[in-house]
N, C-alpha and C positions, 0 to 999 in steps of 0.2 A: 505493501499499499502505501508506505514511505516513498520506494524508487519511482514509484506510478506518478504521484501529486510531486515530484522532484524534477521529473520528464517533462511530463506536463507544462510546469512552472517553467523550464531553460526553453522551452519551444515556445511558450506565449513569451517570453521575452524576446526571446530569438525573432519573433514574428513584427515584435514590435520593432523593435531595431533596424530587418529589413525593410518595412513601408516608410523607415525615415531616411535613410542613405542608398537605397538599389533600384528607385525609380526616378527617373529623367524628370526635371520642375512641371514639365506643359502635364505629365500625369500627374503630379501631385495635385496639383490645383481639382483634377479630377476626384482623387482620392476624396481630399478634404470636400469637396462637395460632397459626395455620394455618401460618407460618412455620417457628416453633418445630417441630411436627411433621413436618413436611416435612424439616427437616434431619435431625430424630429417626429420620427411616424410610428416609432416603438414607442415611444412617450407617449402618443396618442392614443394607444392599443392596449395599453396595462391593464384598463381594467377586464378585458377580455382574458387576461390569462395569468395564471398562479403564480406558483414560488420557483416554477424552472424557468418560463418567462422574466421572473425577477433576477434570476441569476444571468442568464443569459445578457439580462439589457445591463444591467452592473461590469459583466465583465469586457464587455463593450468600452461603455464609456471609461475603463478601466485602461482598455487598450488604446485607446484616443488617447488621455490626457499621459500616460507613459511613452507614447508617439512622440509629444509634445516635450517631456522629460530629458528624452534623449536628446532630441534637436536643443534643447536649452543649453545640455551637456556637454557636447560635441560637435557644437556649430556657433557657438555663441561666446563663449567665454575665451576673450583672447587677451594677451598681452598687449599691454599698454602702459600713460602714464601711472605711476601708485595710487594717485585719486582718482583715476578714471577705475583701478583695476578695484580699489576698497570697496567702491559703492557698489561698482558691478558684480562683487561676490554677495556684499551685502545684499543685493537684491535678489541675487540667484540663493543664497541663502532661506530667502523669504517666501520667496515663490517656491521652494523645494519644501519648506513647513508646511508651506499650505497643502500642498498635494499628499505630503503623508496625512495629515491630518482630515483630511480629503477623502483617502483611501480606507485609511482607518473607521472613518465613518459607515463608509459604503459596506465593510466588512461586517461590523458588529451590529449593524440595522437591514440585513439581508435576511434576516426572519424575525420579525416583533413578536414575545410572544405575548399574546394577549389572554389572561386567565377572569375565569366567573370566582364568586366566592365559594368557600367550603363549606355546605353546610354545618352545624353544631351536633354534634349528638341528641335524640330527643331528652334525654335523663339527664336532666342541669345536674345532676353532682358526678360527672362527669367531663363537666366544663371546668377548666381550668382556673383558678386564682390568678388574677390581676390586679397591680399597682397602676393608677395613673400619677403621672408626674407631671408635676405644673413648674417649672423651673422660670423665675424673676428677679428681675434685678433694680430696675429703676422704671418700669410702666406703670403707669396709673391702675391706681385701686379698682379704678370701673373695668377697665382692658380683664386685667384677673379674674375679676370677679364675673364678667359672662362668660369664660372659660371653663372657670368650675364649677358653674350654675349649669351649664350646661355638658359638663360629666358626669354631672350627678344623674342626669337624664336619659345615660345610655339602657338601650335594652342589654341589662343584664343583673345575674341576682344579687343585689346590694351586699349581700356576707358572704361575694365572690370578688369582693370589689371596695379597694380604697384608693382614697384622692390622696393627694398631698399636694400643699402648693411649700415648694421648695424658698424659699426668701432669702437669695444672696444681697438684696438691699438692706435686711435687717439684723446682719452678723452683729458677733458681741465688737468686732473691731470697727466697723461702720458706728453702731449707737454709740461706743466711749473714743472716737475720733478727738481728736485737739481740738479742733473748729464745730467750737460747741453749738451754731445755726446747723450746719449740715448732721450735727449729730443729734438736735435736734428734729432735722427732718427725717431722718434714718427712725427714729424713735416710734415718730409719728405713724410714718407710714406701717411699719411693723406691728403699731398697736389696731389700725387700721384693718389690714391684711388679716388680724388674728378674728378680730372682729366677726370681718365677711366669714371666715370660717369658720366660727358656731354658727353663724346665721344659715350656711349651708349644709353647715353636719361632716364635714371635710376636715383633715390634718394641715397642719401649718407646724414646714420647719423649718428649721435654719442654723448656724452654724460658726466658728467661732470666726474664724477669719474668712477672707475671700481668695483661697488656693486655687488657682489651677480654670479659676471663672468658671465657667458652664460645664464642662467636663469634672471639675473640682465637688459641683454643687450638687451634681447626679450623684460622685461618687459618693458621696458624705448622706446624699439620702439610701440610697443601695445599704451602706451599713445600719443604718438608722433606722429605717423601717426593716431590716431584717431583725434589729434588736430593739423592740420598741422602750425595753425596761431600761435600757441602758443608762449609764450616768450621763447627766446633762451640766454642760459648763455654765450655765446660767439658767436656772430654771423659768424664770422670769422670760428673757429674751427668747430662751429655744424651746418653747410650750409645743408638748405636741398633743392634738385634742385628738385623743385613742377613742373611737366608739368600744372597741375589743382592745381592751390592751395584750388579750394572749394571743391573738389573730398573727397567724403566719406569715411570712413574706409572700409573695406573690410571686407564681411560680413564670410571668410573664410581666412587663414593664412596657405602659401604653408612655412612648413621651408625648408632650406638644408643648408647644413656643406658649409664651404668657397670652399671644393674641388668635392661637390659632385652636378656634372654638368645632367639636368635634357635632357632626350628627348623628340622632340617635342611636343609630347603627352599625358603626364606627368598629363596636367590639363584638357582634353579631358576627360581619362581613370579614374578619380578618383573624380570631381567634379560630377556629377550625382549622386553617393551616399547619397550626404545630401540633395539633393531633395527626395528620396525614404524614406532615414530615417529619420527625426524630432531630432527625440534624438542621433545622432550620435555627437559623441565628436572625432574624430581620424579614419582618412582612411590612416594604414600605407602601404608602401610598400617597398621590400628589397632594402637591403643596397648591389647593384654588386660593386667589385673591380675587377679594371682591370689590377692590379698587383699581383702578388702571396703574401702571408704573407710572415715573415723573416723564417719561417720554410721550408715551403712549396719550397724557393727560395733556401735556402742556401743547401737544401736536394733535389732539383731538383727532386720533383713529379711532375709526367707528368700532361701534361697541361690538358689530359682531365679526370684526376681525381677531385672530388668536392671541393672545395674550403674550408679554413678553416669554414666558418661560412655561409655555406651552411645548416650546419644542423638545424641552429637554423631561417635561414630565408626559408627554403626549406621545413622544415618538423615540426620541433617546433612552428613555430607560427600559421600555420596553424592548428594546433591540440587546438591553444589557443583559436583561431579565433571564434571555434564550440562552447567553452564555453562562448564565450561575457568575453575574457580576452585578447584580443589582446589590445599590450599598443604603446604609442607612444616611439620612438628610437630615438630622437635627431633629425632625419634630414630624408629628403625625405618622409618627412607628410604631410598630408593638416590636419588640426584643423578650427574645426567652432568657430570663436572669442566670441560668447557670452556665451558658454559653458565655454571657456578660462577666461574669464573677471570673472564670477560667483564664481567660483574657485579662483581668487583672482592670477591671473597671473600663471606664473608656476612656481610651488613652490620651497623654496629655504632652506629647511633644510637638505636636501642632496646633494651629487654632482652629483647626479642623476636625475634632476628634469623632465626629461620626462618622467620614469617610476611613478616618487613618483603623479606626477599631474595626470597619469593617474588612478593611485589606488584612488584618491580623488573623479575623476570624476567616473569612476566604482561606488564610495561607494553612488554619490548622483544620481545615477538611468540613469548614462549616457550611450550609447552601443558604442561598438569600431567597428572596419573592420578592414579587413587585403587581400588585393591584392596581389597575387605571381604574379607579372607582374615585371620583372627589369627595371628599369628607371629611374636610377642616375648610374651614372658613377661616384665612388671615387677610393678612393688611400687609398692600407693599409699603415701602418710603414712601413719605408724601415730595418729598423735593429729591433735587437732582444730587446736592449734597449727600444726603442719607442714602442715596443709591448707591453713590460711588463707596462710600464708607462700608457698606454692605460688600459690594464685589471687589474691594481691595481686599478685607479680609478672606473673601472665599479665595482669590489670587495668591494669596500670599500662603494659606494654610495648605492649597494645593499643593506649590512649589516648595512647601518645606517637604510635603510628605515623599516627591522626587525627590528634593537631595539627601535626606536622611532615611527612606524606606522607600528608597526605587524599586518599582514593581516590576519591572526587567527583570529585577535579579533576583527576588525574593524568596525563598524557597518554601516551597507547599502549593504554589498558583499554577494552575495549567497555562496553557501557552494564550489561550483566548481569555482569560483574567489577566493575564498579564497583558493582553493587546487593551482591551479594556480599560485596566486601571490607568494605563498610560497615557491612555488617549484622554484621559478624565485629567490627569493633572499636566501634562503635554500642550492642552487646549489652550492653558490660560498665558502660553507668548503670543498668542497673537496679538498683544500690542506691538511688538517689533516688525510682525509682516503688514499691519495696515500701516503706520509709521511709512515705513519704506516705500509700499506701497501711494503714500499721499505726496512724498518728494523727489520718487523716481520720476518725474515730469519735469519737474522744478529745477531740476540737478541740471538736465539739458538745455532747456529754454532757457535759463537765470545764467550759468557756468559754461554749456556746451561740452558739459561730462560724457562721455560715450557710457552708460550705463547696461545698455541694451545693444551689444553689435550685429543688427541684421537687418536685410534688407525688409521692405515693405510686404514684398511678394510673395518672403519665407516665413512672415508672419503669418497673411492671410493663410499661407497653407497649412500651418503647424501652432500657429496662434489661438485661430479663429475656431477649427470644430472644438480646440481643448475645451471655448470660454462655452460654445456652445453645450458639450458634456456636462461643463460642473454647472452652469446654469437648469439646464434639464433635469440632468440627477438630482441635485439639490431638492429644487422643485420636484419630482419623483418621489425623494422620499419623505420630504418635510413640508407640502408644499398646502398639506391641510392646518396644520400646525404655525406656519411661520410666512406671511406675504411673500413673496421676493423682492429681493433688496432689501428689506429692513434685519438683515443679518450684519450687513455695511454699514447700518447707521448703529445697531446695538454696540458692536465690536468696535468702530471708530470712537464713539464717544467716548466709550472709555481707556481707549489706549494710552494715552497721554496721560495716563492717571494710573493704569494700573500696571505697566511697561516700567517705570519708577521702580515700583514695590517688590515686583518680580527678582530686578536683576539686584535690589536692596537684602530681599532674602537669598537668594545667591553665596550673597557675600558673606551674611553672616545668619545660615537657617537657624538659629535658636533665637534670636531676638527678636520677631514679631509679638504684639501682646492681645489678645481676645479684645475688642471692640465690640459692642453693643450696638443693634442696629436700634434709632429713633422710630418709636411706635406712635400712633394718633395724633402725628400734632393737625393743627389748622393753620392755615396761612390769611391771613387778614385781606390782602390785598394782593393784586399782582407786582413783579419786577425781574428785571435781570439778576440771574444768579454770577455772583461773579465768577464760581468753577467757569463759566465761561468764554472769559476773557480770551483764555489761548487759543477758542476759534472763530474769534474775530480779527487774530494777526494770521490763522491761517486763509478765511476768508480773503484779508488782504492779496496776501500772497499767490494764489490763486486767480484775484482778478488783477495781478501784475502781471500775470503769466502771458497773457493777449499782451500788451504792447512788446513784451519781448520776445513771441513768438512771429510779431510783425517784424521785427528789428534781424532776427534771423531770415525770415524771409526771403526779404532783400539782400542780406550779407549771404545768405547761402543756397544759389537758387538748387543748389543738387542735393540739397535735404528736404527738400518741399516733403516729399510721401512724409518722413519721419517729423516734419514740427506738427503736419496734420493731426497727426497717433498720438503726438506728445499731448498737444492739446486739446483733445479730445476726453484722452486721457484726465488729463487737470479740469477739464471742463464736469467730469463726471464727477470727480474729487470737491470741487467748487458746490455742487447739487447736494453732494453728503453734508459738508460743511455750513451749507445753509439750514439742513433737516436738525443739525446738531444746537444753530442758534434759536431754533425755533423749540429743539429739546429744554433747553436752558433758560426759558422763560416760564419764570414760576406763575402759574395760575391760580385764582383764590382757591381756596379749600375750606369755608367754616361749618363746614357739618359736622357734628361730633360723630354723627352712625352715615357711615356709606350706604344710599340708596342703588338700590337695583330692578332693574327688570323682574317682573313677577305675573302668573297667570292662576286663574283657579276661582270658579265661582264666591262667590263672598254675600252675607247678608246680613245687611243693618236696620237694628233696631233702633227707631230713636225715642228719645226720654219721653215715657208717658206712651209712647203709640202701644198700640194692638194688633198692628200688622208691618211684617219685615219688610226691607224694599231689598228689592236681589240687585247684584252686578257684579262684576270681576272684576279683580284684585288688578292695577296696572306696575305699582313698584312698593316697594318694600323698604326697611331697614328695622333696625332697633327700637327708633323713636317713634316711626310710623307706619302710615298706608297710604297708599295714592288708589284710589279707585273710580271705577263708573259704574254709575245705580240705574236702572231703568226709568224714566219718568222724571219728571219736575215737583220734589222733594222739599219742602218747608220747612230746609235745614240752616241755623246759624251759626254764627264763629262762637265759639266756645259753649257750643251746647255738648253736653255729655250724650253719648252716645254707648250700645253693646256692639260685637263685631261678633258674627255667627260663623267660622270659619272652616276647614279638615283641612289633612293633609293625606299623601300617597299612603302613610299608616293606617290611614281611618278613626286619626284620632280629630275627636270635635273637640277644636277653643273656643270658648266665650268670653271675648278680651273686653275689656271697656276702655272707651277712647275716646277724644276732645274733639271737636270738629275745629279745622282751624282754616280751612278754603271749601269753597263752594264756586263754582262755575257752573253755568246754565248752559247747556244747547240742544241744541234739536232732538230733542226726545229724551234726551238724557243729562243725568248730573253729577258733573267730576267733583270728587270732594277729598279734601285732606284731613287726615286726621293723626293726632298722637297718641299715642298708647301712655293710659294712666295704670301705673304700676303702686298700688302704694302699701303694698306688703313681698314678702317674699313668693309666696303663693303664685300673686298675678305676677311679678318679675318672672319666674320660674315658666309659666304657661306663657308669656311674649316671648324668650329666649325659647323654648321648646318649638313653636311656630316659625319663629324667624330661621334660624340656624338648626333646626333638629330635621329635619329633611332633605337628603340629600339627592332626592331625585332632583330638585330644584336645581343645585350645583351640576349636577348632569345635565339639564336642562341647555344651563347656560354653555354648558362646555360642548357640550355634540351640539348646539346653534351657529357658536365660532368657529368647531375644527369643522363642519359638514360638507365643504368645499373644498377645490384646490382652486388655488389662485393664479390667473395665466400669469406669463412673464409680459408679456407687453403691455398688456392691462396694470401691471405688477409697473413696469417703468411707468408707465404716464402718470400712475398716480404716484409713485415718486418725487421724479417731478415736480405734479403739481403741487402736491406736498410742500417742496423742498420752495416753493415759490411763494405759497401763501403762508408757511410760520415763518420765511425771512421779512418780509412784508408787514407780518403783524408785529415780530421782534422794532423793527423799527416803528412804526406806528407805537406802538409802546411806552421804547423808549422817548422818543419827541412829548409822547402826551404827557409823560412822569417828567420832561423838562421842562414843559411849560407848564404843569402844576408846582412846579418845582420855585419858579422863577415869578409865579403869581403871585405869590406865599410871601416870598420876601419883598418884592415892589408894594402890594397890597395890606402888608403889617404895617400896621400904625405905628405912631412914635413911642415909646418904651418910657413909662410911665419912672419918679421913683420907686415907684413899689414893686416894679419888676412887670407890672402888666399893662397890655397894649389898652390906647386910648382909644 
């Protein structure tokens, strides 16, 4: 088998190289046109065939891209001036990196594995016990309360489930720090969390010091939950509210970030996997975010378009699961306690302890699984700066794993697992490639550096089919979870911040420290983030490329073809930069709770009314609901009503609400209602209705991932959004400047008391 595979691989490479050098130039044009047309034709027919077609299509795509790489390697790298050669090699390395990531992506996603929930035994006594850990550091108590409340509502026997709030913001060290103001804040927050834990009937745990951040917090809880009677450092601060002091530690651990609200069926859909596979150490589920990422919000991308994280959780993770390489993503996952303890708890050498411990457990022979069913509702970072803080932590942590635990050489892993983990950590070097793709054309147009030595005709022969193959294949694999050309935006806007962080880790792998992503922020007004200043410099460079190209056009008439290609390249970069400028123009976010689209029947009972008005849900949040009711109703703002609604589990809810908005249209009344939660029971009902139904998240995900975006339409949409976002940014900055100028001009003379006259 090995000899056959090796022979086939050698023949494949030989065929690729032959198509590069053993055909004359005129015939190469026909080859280029034919393979491009064949790829596009196969792409359009993919829905008619199965796995064998998928393998054939991906193999052909690899052949086309290898053909280009051989051309780049053997025909375009030439001797020249040192500066030319330096940047020529950098661009070549960037392209080779991109091809390697592209090839590994195709191999990983060759056969995505879609699982269904494993049913639990009818005898509930056979179900394993579960500890639910909710680690928190500085998040709002209201945020933690919603998650803890939803955890108490999960369909699972209460005697087999214990819920723990792991407060790393209320440690002994935090509450007794020298800064009295900060110490007082920590104590008040800890008191509030303990009171909330009593209210909901869950456990509260903290520890003496904040050692090893989130990993240390969870590891301390693993010990404390296993020994509820252990001696406490300070009983007042580390109070553990145990309904059953003799409770045994849970066989499984569900870990939820403090803003990851679980649906009621989470445990019912996940625990069965551990009964089916005794070697399973983790069952990961997708992170579903109810609010758009900063780029999606600021660019006003369609709500029907896939979310920024859908590509990883909706496609890539399915491919990794096929190779038994799905890994723990920090939250929304169930882990086997015995496996976790055997590994020494969550690893702490990197700041991405979740992926690190998964790497160790896979090397120890344990298996993993991934269930593509959204059953948590989380919150994306609200601002571009918070987004970069989050992604910098991920990039630095994954680079630490590469530097300290290189998966290519870690004993115990299968070759497929080595590939999957290496792809996951090596991906974060995309900053190098993106920056080189940006400066490449400018080096030629401004300085005349020859960083790509090839005639225009040869680029058409080899480069164009490669570009077609890359675009078509990427859209074939990920078109339903990522619109065309948006990956260029997401990676480009991170690259200038992530590349220095990655290089810093390579220099000192043990230096990075864990930084918490801010949660639940509001923005009172629109503003331009200072994080966007580098994009202005990039935009200026791209605009200056046009006069530079004009100057070279007249000075070097033999290079017109090269000038046109590099100017087109720079123009594409300009549109991406314009998108980045729109992505960092922060738009207002004043809602305390994010509103999302919802559907389903609703009945409204007016105060004192004997007959209900029926209608349909339009949108929903923890604060309230929007609905359209049949007929014209005599409702007034401030009136208290009752809502009768059901969920997909046939649970009936009777919720109290206050009318905030009434709008009458032809034959209908549109109303806005705020929920009234006067006690714990009514609050739990609202949480159960808003966040408890996983079918709601599944419907939203299905709607935005149901169709594959077209390449031409995607390019047109990208260009349109670029112009719109750039225009909005310019107008926004102009309005902001005019407001500040007017404020200074019309501010009255200041009196001695400091007040305006």
